[in-house]
C-alpha positions in Angstrom: 142.4 70.3 110.4 138.7 69.8 111.4 139.2 71.9 114.5 140.6 74.8 112.5 137.7 74.6 110.0 135.1 74.5 112.9 136.8 77.5 114.5 136.8 79.5 111.3 133.1 78.7 110.7 132.2 79.8 114.2 134.2 83.1 113.7 132.5 83.7 110.4 129.0 83.1 112.0 129.9 85.4 114.9 130.8 88.2 112.4 127.4 87.9 110.8 125.7 89.0 114.0 127.4 92.4 114.2 125.0 95.3 114.0 125.7 99.0 114.0 123.6 102.1 113.4 122.9 103.0 109.8 125.0 106.0 108.7 126.3 107.4 105.5 129.8 106.5 104.3 132.3 109.3 104.1 131.7 111.3 100.9 128.1 110.1 100.5 125.1 112.4 100.6 121.4 111.9 101.2 119.2 111.8 98.0 118.0 115.2 96.8 114.8 116.7 98.1 111.6 115.5 96.4 110.0 117.7 93.8 108.1 120.5 95.5 109.8 120.1 98.9 112.1 122.8 100.1 114.2 120.8 102.7 115.9 117.4 102.4 114.3 114.7 104.5 116.6 113.3 107.3 117.8 109.7 107.2 115.4 108.7 110.0 112.5 110.2 108.1 113.5 108.3 104.9 113.6 105.0 106.9 110.2 105.5 108.5 107.6 103.3 106.8 104.5 105.1 105.4 101.1 104.5 107.1 99.9 102.4 104.2 102.8 100.0 104.7 101.7 99.1 108.3 97.9 99.6 108.5 96.3 99.7 111.9 93.6 97.2 112.7 90.2 98.8 112.2 88.0 96.3 113.9 87.8 95.3 117.5 88.3 91.7 118.5 85.4 90.0 120.2 86.0 89.4 123.9 82.8 87.5 124.7 80.3 85.3 122.9 77.7 87.3 121.0 74.7 86.4 118.8 75.8 86.4 115.2 74.0 88.7 112.8 72.0 87.2 109.9 74.3 86.7 106.9 72.4 87.0 103.6 75.2 85.0 101.8 75.1 82.0 104.2 72.9 79.8 101.9 72.2 76.1 102.2 74.0 73.8 99.8 72.1 73.2 96.5 69.7 70.2 96.2 71.5 67.1 94.9 70.6 66.4 91.3 72.1 62.9 91.2 69.4 60.2 91.4 69.6 57.9 94.3 70.1 54.2 93.7 66.9 52.0 94.1 66.8 50.2 97.4 68.6 52.9 99.4 
């Protein structure tokens, strides 16, 4: 009984890994064209992520050590206001 259960679980997991190209089912249509656009976008165009969804990196990584610029917000910690115990 255990062997049958293990085989069924393995088959179920194997079926989860199947992948196929995305396509419309028979009888389905793409959504209507957006307002102000004459043609309907293709399926590949609808699946393409907009530029704002995947922004490009706008800064270059440092490849060697360089002197840091002065940071006006890099302030020392405030003076301690708690009195110190006598004898310390």
